[in-house]
N, C-alpha and C positions, 0 to 999 in steps of 0.2 A: 464234257470229260477230256477230250484233247486240249481244250483251252487251259485247264487245270494243270494238265500235265506238263506243258509249255511253259506256264509261270513257274513251276517248280523247277524246271529244267534250267530255267534263265536265272533263277535264285542261286542254284548251284554253281552256275558258270559266274555269276556275280562275285560269290564269296568264296570260291575256290580256284579261282583262274589260276593256273600257273604252278599248282599244289600236287606233288606225288606222295602219295601215302607210303610208298615202297622206301622211299628214303627218309622218311620221317621228317621232311622240311615242314616248319612251322607253318599252320594255316588253317582255314576252315575246311570242316567235313561234316556230312550228314550221319548222324548215329540214332539208330532206333526211332526215326522220324523226328528227331531235332537236331540244330544244327550245335555243334562243338567245336572248340578251338584246341589244336594241338601243338603243344611246344617242340622244340627240336628233338627231343627225346621221345616222342609220341606221346607225352602225357597230355591228360586234358587240364584246361584253363580255368581256374574257379576264381569268382568274385573279382573280376578285370574288365578292363575296356580294352576292345580290340578294333581295328580296322578291317574293313572288308576290301575287296579289289575297288570298290566304288569309292574308296576313300570315305566311307561314312563310320562313325563310331557305332560299334554295338558292344552289349554286356554280356559276359558270361555271369550266370548265377552262383549260386550255392552248389547247385547239381552239375555246374559246368555247361549247362544249357545256355542259348541265346534266350535272352528274356524277351518277352512280347509284350506290350500294353501293359505296360509296370512301373512303377518309380524305383529309381536307384540313389540309394544314399541318402534319400527324402530330399533331393535338390536336383535330380536328373528326371527324365522321362523318355522310355524308349516306345515307338509305337508299334502299329500291328505287323511292321517288317521288321522290328527289332532295332531299328535307326535311333539315334539320339535325337529329340527334337532340338532345335536351336534356332535362334534368330527371329523369333514371332510368338504370335498369340496362338494358344491351344485351350478349347474346353474339355474338361475331364470330369466324369463322374466319382472321381476318386481323389481323396487327396494324400498327400506324403505321409500322413498319420495313419492312413487305411481307412479314414471315414467315407464311406459310400452312399451317405445321407441325402446328397443334393450334389448337383452341378456346377463348376466354377471354372472360371478363367483365369489361365496363368501366363506369365510372359517370360519367354525362355531367352536368354542372352546368346551371344554368338558362342558363348563356351558351353553353352547347354545348361547352364545354372540357371534355376528360376530366381525372379527378383523376390527378395522377401523383406518384411519389416522395415519399408522405407517407401520414400516416394521417387518416381522414375518419369522422366519426360520422353513419350513416345509419339514421334508423327505429331510434334508441336503440343501435345497436350499433356498434362500431369495425372499421373495414376497413382494409387496407393495399395502398397500390398502388405498384408498381415504376416504374421509370422510362420504361418505355413505357405506364404506366397500366393493366396489367394487374392484375386483383383477384389479391392472393396468397393462397397455401394453405401450411400446415405452419409450420414455423419461419421467422420473419420478424424483420427488425430487430435485428441481431447476435444472435439466437438468444434474444431478452428477451420475445418475444411468441410465441403459436401460434395460428393462425388455422385454423379445422375446413374441413370441406368446403364449406361455404357461404360462405366467406371472413370469418365472424365472429370477432373476437379471443375465445378461450377464457377464461373467469375461473374462480374458486375450485380445487378441486382436480381435477386431470386425470392419468392414468395415458398417458404417452405413450412413444413410441420417440425416445430423445434424439437432438440434432443428429448429425451425421455426423462432424463434426470435432472433438467432445468426447469423450475417451477417458472412458467412466462406468463401468469396471469398480470393483466394491466389494465386501467381504466380506457374503455375504448368507446368514445361518443360516438363514433361512426358505425358501430355494430357490424363489422367485419366478423362474422360468425363460423368461418369456415375453419377456424382451427390453426391457420396458416399464418406466420409472421414473414415480414420483409426483412431480409439481410442484405448486405453488402459484401461482395468478394472482391480482391484486388486482382491483377492480371495473372499473378501465380495461383489464385485460388484460394488465398488465404482471408477468413473472415475479418471485417474491420470491428476492433473493440477498443473501449478506451485502454489507455496506456498509462495512466498516471494515476490510477485507481481510483478515479472518479466514480460516482455512481452512473453519471451521465456525461456524455462528451456530443459536442457537434463535428460534424465533417463537412466539408464543401464539396459537394458533387456535380458537376456540370453547371457551377455558377449558383446552384442552389445549396442552402444549409440544411441538413439532416440531422437528428438527434439519435444516438443509439445508449443503450444501457451497458451494463458492464460484461451481459452475454452477447452483445453484439445485435441485439435486436431493435430495428427501427421503431422508435415511439410515433404515437399520433394522440391528439388532445392535448391536455394539461399535461406538463412535466414539471415536477419540484427541482430546476437546474441547479440553481442555486441555494443550497441549504443554508449558508450565511445569512441570507436576506430573510426578513420575516414577512408573511403574508403573501400577497400576490405578486410584489417584486422580485420574488424569488422566482417565479414560475416562468414558462415559457410555452407557446401553444403551437403545435404543429397539425396539419390538415391531414385529411384522409389520405393523401399521397404521400405524407411525410415531410412535407415541404414546411419549413419555419415561415408562420405567417406574419407579415408585417402589414402596418395600415391599419386601418378600421377591422373590426370583426366582431361578430355577435355571436357570443355562447353562453352556454351554461358555466356557471363558476367551477371550481376544482369542488369535487365531492367534500373534501377536508374541511374547506373553507366555506362552503355553502351556507352555514348558519349565519354568517355575517352579512349576506345579503338579503336585499328587499324583494329582488325578483328571481325567478327560475332563469330568465335569461336576461344578459345585459349587454351593454356595447363597452369594448375595450379598443385601446389604441396601442400598436406595438411597434416600437420603433426600428430602423433598419437591421438591428440586430437581433429583434425579436423580443426585445423587453418590453413588456406592459408601462404605460404611463401610470404613475401612482403620484397621489397628491395628499396633502395634509388633513386632518381630521376636520369635520365640520365647524365653521366658525371661527377656525384658527388661519386660515388661508391669506397671503399677502398677494398683490399683485406680481410678485416674482414668481408665484406658484403657477401663474398662468401657461398654457401651452399655445403657442400659434400653430395651427395647421390650416394649410390653404389659404392664409390670410383670413382666417378666422379664428376668435378667440375661444378657448375652452377651458374650464377648471376641472381637473381629477380629483376624488377623493381618495383615501386611504386604501379603499377597495378596487383601485384601478377604474372606476366606472366615472365618464364624464357628469359632472353634477347638474341640474336643472332647477328651476325655481329662482326665489330669492336668497342671496347668498352674501354673508356679512364677511368683507373682507377689508384687510388693511392696505393702505396706501402708502406712498413715499413717506409721507410727513408723521407717519405713526398712528395716525387717526384711522378709523374704519368707515365705510361707507357701503352702499348697496350695489350688487351687480344682480342682473337677472339673465339667468340662461333658459333659453327656451326649451321646452319639453320635448318638442319636435324633434329637433336637430342639435339641443346642447349648446347652441353657440349663444355669445353674448349679445344681447339685446341692445337696440340704439333708437335714440328718439323718444316720443312720448307714445305710451302705451297704456293700456288698463291690464292690471294684474290680480287674480285671485289670491289675495292672501292667506295664510296658514289660519289665521283666525276666522275665516268665512265670510271677509269682507272683501270688496272689489274697489280698489283705490288707483287713482292716477300716477304714473311714474313718469319721471322724465330722465334717460341717459344721453349721455354726451356722444360726441362720435368716438372713443374709446370703450364706450360700454359702462363708463363710471357713473353712479346716481349723484346728481346734481344738488349742489347746496348752494342755495341763494337765490335770487329773482332771475326768472326766464321768461320772457314774451309775458310779462304783467304779472306773473303768478309766483309764488313762493314754494321754495320744495327744500326737503330736508332729506340727504341721504336719497335724493330720486324721489321721494315720495311728496305728492301735493300736500300742502297743509291748508286746511280750511278751518273756518269759524267753526265751533262747536254746534251741535243739532240745537234749535231754537233760537241762535243768537244771530243777528244780522252782522255783526262785526265782532273781531275777537284779537288782541293783542298775543302774538306770538314771538319768542325771543330765539333768534338764531344769530349765532356767531357775536353775541354780545350786543346785535341789533335788535329794538322792539318793532315788529313790522305788525301794521294794521290789515288784516284780510278780512274779505268776506266769506259767505257761505260756499263760494265756487273756489275759493283760493284766491282770488285776485288782490292785488296790493294795492292799496289805496293812498295815490300818492299825492301832494301838494294841494292839501284841502285846509281850509281855515276851520273847518268844523264840520264833522259829521256826527249825527247821533245814532247811539245803538236803541234797540226798543224800548230799553228802560231808562232811556234819557240822556244816558253817559255820551259826554261829547268829547271828541278826539280830533287833534290837530296834529297833520303830517307835513314832514318836508318831502322835497322833491324825489326823495328816494323811498318814500313810504314809512320811513321811521317815525313813530310817534315822539312827537316833542312837548304836546301838552295833553291834559286829561283834564275837561272842566276847566280849561284855560289856565290850569296850573300846571306849570312847567315841570316837565318828570323825564326819566331816563332808566333804562334797565329794568323796566316792568314787563310782565307778561307772563306766560306759561311755556314751560318747555315743550319743543317741537315733538310731533308724534313720530316714533322711530318706525320702521317697515317690520312687519311682523314675519320673521324669518322662518325659512322652509327647513327646519331642523331642530 
């Protein structure tokens, strides 16, 4: 009880120091248990600010009494001592509008006014206040900023629940099912979004490219980045961390293009800019369509997949020949190999050091577009015409050279020169005879 009496006495001294009621000097006085302020005529002051002897501002309400724990003009606040709050934060359970449903933080400037309806940098961090001066949290300012639980605007990478009014569905091959999406905020807290009206835009962050949609949501998986390019060529692929994929990558094709693919999962190769390698339709490729990657040769189809198997490819002279791409690593094969063809047969092929199917005689055997040419089943020898020359080959594909006469099973006699070209049949000079060579059975 003595301490309380002492505090009241102390307050009287602070507010009324040097005031004499008898002279009607303006100043503070206690009346009916409340502080009031009398002007030089001895009249009470209403709805005005006055300083105390401690140089602190206090407010006289409509009853002339010093206001306590209340808002003044919806912009100022006086505390339990009647002192105007200024120069800092204060948490209150009442709003300027009179709402007492929740507790909010406010920031009072040196003038005592609250900060309202704007951003303010406080102690090196940015905060946003609504029209009532309430410090905001969550998405603010047209969903371009996000303020944490402490009210400070977040910067850098942040994984957040998207704004309620934004439809954030996206195809996510990585099954991140927590309902949150990554965003990137600059040093002032502003969210990165495309500025040119594009549906998607890339941004380089710390040396890596990431893709964002029109709402600023970081993208993963396939993104139809360039709508002007048809098919897979207009897409780019971003990993689970959002980084643009470059180099080799295996993935399911985009859902909207899946019907064009034979496999649920296939290989793709992305350039340094993240664009997938794309080639021509099957059977229309030329050597200029080849891709050299790591000193190995590949051919991509229109779906962005490296092809495999026997492929018909046009060469520089406009003619076409065979190239074989290994099913395991999709690289162009070289040398002599056996191949299972699309017709179910297994044939021997020879590809030169560039992977090109050889036409002509190699190591004593005849090849056409890389395929070994042999006498038909049941024949000991057969004449096959390649590049205008008629060669005599046996059942193994060997070319018979410099012979004055060999006979087939039916008694037909063949004479050949040193190159294996048939010059006589049954001792009668001949040229331009023989059947056409057998083409490869293409894998498409």
